[in-house]
MARLUM-979913 format. One record per residue (C-alpha): residue in three letters; x, y, z; residue number from 1. Coordinates in Angstrom, 3 decimals, padded with zeros to 6 digits. Example, Ala and Ser with C-alpha at 12.3 -4.5 7.8 and 13.67 -1.06 7.14 Angstrom:
// MARLUM-979913
   resn          X          Y          Z   resi
    Ala    012.300   -004.500    007.800      1
    Ser    013.670   -001.060    007.140      2
//
This chain:
// MARLUM-979913
   resn          X          Y          Z   resi
    Met   -066.491   -024.377   -010.589      1
    Phe   -065.901   -022.435   -007.342      2
    Lys   -068.645   -021.588   -004.974      3
    Ser   -068.521   -017.892   -004.413      4
    Ser   -069.965   -018.096   -000.912      5
    Ser   -067.234   -020.376    000.467      6
    Phe   -064.280   -018.970   -001.489      7
    Gly   -061.592   -017.741    000.930      8
    Lys   -063.661   -018.326    004.094      9
    Ser   -061.594   -021.239    005.342     10
    Ala   -058.434   -019.158    004.988     11
    Asp   -060.113   -016.225    006.787     12
    Ser   -061.256   -018.399    009.677     13
    Ala   -057.775   -019.921    010.034     14
    Arg   -056.258   -016.432    010.104     15
    Asp   -058.837   -015.278    012.665     16
    Ala   -057.922   -018.231    014.872     17
    Arg   -054.228   -017.342    014.749     18
    Tyr   -054.768   -013.601    015.276     19
    Pro   -057.870   -013.155    017.467     20
    Asn   -057.386   -009.392    017.936     21
    Leu   -056.938   -008.680    014.233     22
    Asn   -060.462   -007.430    013.560     23
    Lys   -060.997   -005.685    016.912     24
    Pro   -060.725   -001.905    016.973     25
    Ala   -057.551   -000.529    018.477     26
    Ala   -057.659    001.020    021.906     27
    Pro   -057.796    004.812    021.819     28
    Ala   -054.474    006.559    022.275     29
    Pro   -053.925    008.023    025.716     30
    Gln   -054.700    011.705    025.914     31
    Thr   -051.798    013.939    026.659     32
    Ser   -052.125    017.228    028.344     33
    Ser   -051.125    020.189    026.304     34
    Ala   -047.584    020.766    027.430     35
    Val   -046.256    024.251    027.897     36
    Ala   -042.827    024.968    026.439     37
    Pro   -040.074    025.033    029.042     38
    Ala   -038.983    028.407    030.348     39
    Thr   -035.416    027.947    029.049     40
    Pro   -034.899    027.277    025.351     41
    Ala   -033.301    024.023    024.289     42
    Lys   -029.561    024.145    023.590     43
    Leu   -028.839    024.567    019.906     44
    Ala   -026.571    022.077    018.210     45
    Glu   -023.021    023.267    017.749     46
    Pro   -021.339    022.993    014.350     47
    Ala   -019.192    019.919    013.860     48
    Glu   -015.429    020.160    013.558     49
    Pro   -014.146    020.296    009.984     50
    Ala   -013.454    016.897    008.465     51
    Lys   -009.849    015.781    008.472     52
    Pro   -008.495    013.668    005.618     53
    Ala   -008.192    010.023    006.537     54
    Lys   -004.693    008.624    006.651     55
    Ala   -004.083    005.815    004.218     56
    Ala   -003.128    002.461    005.608     57
    Ser    000.539    002.002    005.068     58
    Asp    003.244   -000.466    005.716     59
    Ser    006.926    000.328    005.657     60
    Asp    007.331   -000.176    001.891     61
    Asn    004.074    001.338    000.758     62
    Ser    004.189    004.611    002.621     63
    Ile    002.924    007.530    000.591     64
    Gly    005.640    010.068    001.558     65
    Asn    007.369    011.856   -001.291     66
    Arg    006.590    009.546   -004.173     67
    Leu    007.346    010.015   -007.864     68
    Ile    005.635    007.864   -010.476     69
    Val    007.013    007.895   -014.011     70
    Gly    004.072    006.652   -016.086     71
    Pro    004.205    004.052   -018.862     72
    Asp    004.500    006.534   -021.750     73
    Val    006.874    008.941   -019.967     74
    Lys    010.604    009.325   -020.641     75
    Leu    012.688    011.177   -018.063     76
    Lys    016.247    011.871   -019.193     77
    Gly    019.219    013.606   -017.588     78
    Ala    017.627    014.187   -014.193     79
    Glu    019.020    014.128   -010.683     80
    Ile    016.221    012.930   -008.411     81
    Asn    016.491    013.998   -004.754     82
    Asp    014.147    014.171   -001.758     83
    Cys    012.054    011.326   -003.140     84
    Asp    011.142    008.493   -000.769     85
    Thr    009.851    006.157   -003.480     86
    Leu    010.430    006.189   -007.237     87
    Ile    008.093    004.021   -009.298     88
    Val    009.261    003.545   -012.885     89
    Glu    006.656    002.421   -015.398     90
    Gly    008.273    004.249   -018.340     91
    Arg    011.920    005.029   -019.127     92
    Val    014.279    006.937   -016.817     93
    Glu    017.902    007.974   -017.345     94
    Ala    018.953    009.643   -014.109     95
    Thr    020.824    009.709   -010.836     96
    Leu    018.747    008.789   -007.800     97
    Asp    019.307    008.829   -004.046     98
    Ser    016.156    007.556   -002.395     99
    Arg    014.659    005.064    000.008    100
    Ile    012.884    002.772   -002.479    101
    Ile    012.942    002.217   -006.237    102
    Arg    010.367    000.025   -007.957    103
    Ile    010.753   -000.729   -011.640    104
    Ala    007.582   -002.162   -013.212    105
    Glu    007.552   -004.895   -015.883    106
    Gln    007.514   -002.393   -018.747    107
    Gly    009.796    000.098   -016.953    108
    Ser    013.504    000.681   -017.427    109
    Phe    016.096    002.708   -015.531    110
    Glu    019.571    003.625   -016.695    111
    Gly    021.950    005.476   -014.410    112
    Thr    023.178    005.550   -010.828    113
    Val    020.960    004.583   -007.911    114
    Gly    021.540    004.533   -004.149    115
    Val    018.513    003.190   -002.241    116
    Asp    017.590    001.145    000.797    117
    Thr    015.345   -001.219   -001.190    118
    Ala    015.284   -001.964   -004.926    119
    Glu    012.453   -003.984   -006.422    120
    Ile    013.066   -004.806   -010.089    121
    Arg    010.394   -006.265   -012.359    122
    Gly    011.627   -004.511   -015.501    123
    Arg    015.149   -003.522   -016.580    124
    Phe    017.997   -001.760   -014.759    125
    Asp    021.338   -000.801   -016.352    126
    Gly    024.010    001.095   -014.454    127
    Glu    025.307    001.371   -010.916    128
    Leu    022.920    000.135   -008.234    129
    Thr    023.502    000.164   -004.481    130
    Ala    020.656   -001.418   -002.494    131
    Arg    021.789   -000.899    001.102    132
    Asp    019.151   -003.197    002.634    133
    Gln    017.593   -005.417   -000.031    134
    Leu    017.659   -006.062   -003.768    135
    Phe    014.646   -008.010   -005.013    136
    Ile    014.668   -009.138   -008.654    137
    His    011.311   -010.547   -009.724    138
    Ala    010.766   -013.091   -012.510    139
    Gly    011.301   -011.179   -015.745    140
    Gly    013.498   -008.561   -014.056    141
    His    016.936   -007.806   -015.559    142
    Val    019.728   -006.063   -013.639    143
    Asn    023.036   -005.269   -015.324    144
    Gly    026.027   -003.225   -014.161    145
    Lys    027.879   -002.559   -010.927    146
    Ile    025.595   -003.983   -008.256    147
    Arg    026.001   -003.739   -004.471    148
    Tyr    023.409   -005.106   -002.062    149
    Gly    022.771   -005.860    001.622    150
    Lys    020.506   -008.864    000.959    151
    Ile    019.459   -010.251   -002.395    152
    Leu    016.466   -012.262   -003.532    153
    Ile    016.101   -013.388   -007.138    154
    Glu    012.909   -015.095   -008.280    155
    Glu    013.121   -017.842   -010.854    156
    Gly    013.420   -016.090   -014.206    157
    Gly    015.087   -012.980   -012.769    158
    Gln    018.526   -012.130   -014.186    159
    Ile    021.562   -010.309   -012.824    160
    Ser    024.905   -009.689   -014.525    161
    Gly    027.956   -007.492   -014.107    162
    Asp    030.112   -006.680   -011.084    163
    Val    027.922   -008.043   -008.289    164
    Gln    028.977   -007.923   -004.618    165
    Ala    027.350   -008.034   -001.215    166
    Ile    027.931   -004.891    000.841    167
    Ala    028.829   -006.878    003.980    168
    Ala    031.416   -008.940    002.095    169
    Asn    032.848   -005.751    000.632    170
    Ala    033.213   -004.167    004.086    171
    Ala    034.734   -007.342    005.572    172
    Ser    037.360   -007.590    002.818    173
    Met    038.272   -003.934    003.374    174
    Gln    038.747   -004.545    007.124    175
    Thr    040.990   -007.585    006.614    176
    Ala    043.126   -005.655    004.147    177
    Ile    043.661   -002.850    006.676    178
    Lys    043.881   -004.985    009.830    179
    Pro    047.503   -005.260    011.035    180
    Lys    048.882   -008.759    011.320    181
    Pro    050.510   -009.766    014.616    182
    Val    054.234   -010.268    014.591    183
    Ile    055.525   -013.468    016.120    184
    Ser    058.622   -012.913    018.137    185
    Ala    061.054   -015.597    019.127    186
    Val    062.272   -015.357    022.669    187
//
């Protein structure tokens, strides 16, 4: 079927035409003179500085800081939580908290008194909550009790009930109650 004498020759000749120097021997490598080692020894490498832990990328709400996470199967009862920047509740907490941020997960619940800058509720809160800057109630979040907030945002499906007041409105009503009224005098 194939002629053994011509098999592959046309491919070889085409390759030889494309690469004319392919079958030629390589030029000998240039001879180097035997070099004498320099009179001064080469400088030894110095040890590297110890590795420093990388800082995690953070934004204002996700800073690592002093963070406490109450896991999904954990119950924390009768505690007073201080010096905690962020409390993340995935389980059940009955406590008093003064912090920067509280986050209650979908399955989490908190009962007690809370004073924070930002409250983010996906689960359940019962008690007294003061969110000085912002109260954010996600869909499925339930907040019940005495609630004070700077700004409030409630997603569709989020619920809030109880004594609910804005902090600014509270302060303004206090000032008008104390502010003296001018007396009109007839001359």
